[in-house]
N, C-alpha and C positions, 0 to 999 in steps of 0.2 A: 718448157716441158722437161722431160727427164733426159738430159744429155744433149750433146750437139751431134749434128750429122757426121757420121764416120768415126765416132768416138769408140765404137765397139770393135775390139780386136778379134779377128777370126782365128780360130785354132786350126792349123792344117790337118791335124789328126781327126778332128771332128768333121771337117769338110770331107775328108777322104772316106771316113766311115759312112757319112750320109750319102755320098755318091755310090758307094758299094751297096748300101742297103736299097737304094732306089733302083739299081740295075741288077739286083740279085736274080730276078726271075729270068733274065736273059742268059745267065750262066747255069741254070738248073739242069741237072742230069739225073736220070734214074739209075743211081748207083745202088748196090745192095743195101747200104744203110738206109737210104731214102725209101726203098721198097719195103724193108722191114717196118719202118716207122709208119708208112702208109697202111700196110696190112694190119698192124696192131691198132692203129687209130680208127680205121674205117670198117674193120671186120671183127677182129677178136674182141676188143673192148665192148662195142655195142652188143655183141652176141652174149658175152658173159653177163653184162648188166641186164639184158632182157631176160636171160635164163634165171638170174637171181631174183628179179622182181616177179617173174611169173611163178616161181616156186613158192615165194613167201606171200603172194597176194591174198590167198584165202586162209592163211595161217592166223592172222589177227583180225579181230572185229572191234573197231573203235566206235561204231555207231550206237548212240544212246546208252552208253555204259554208265552205271551208277557206281558210287564208291563201294568197294567190296566185291563187285562182280568181276569175274575173270575176263581177260581180254582175248583168250583163245577162241578162235572162230569155230573150231571143231573140238569140243571137250573130249578129253581122252579118258 
């Protein structure tokens, strides 16, 4: 097979990072930075996205359009 048993050298920095990554949830705290990120990610961004989609939903009509016909849902 590919190599002998024990031929792979472990890097202490990689092992330390892996241990830190696996146990990160144990050290999590609600500091102001984490609160801002959570509010932006779970409240502000979805609200802005929903508002933008809701505003532009009826603006365009792609159903059964032929070449030369306008895509505007409500012609002005």
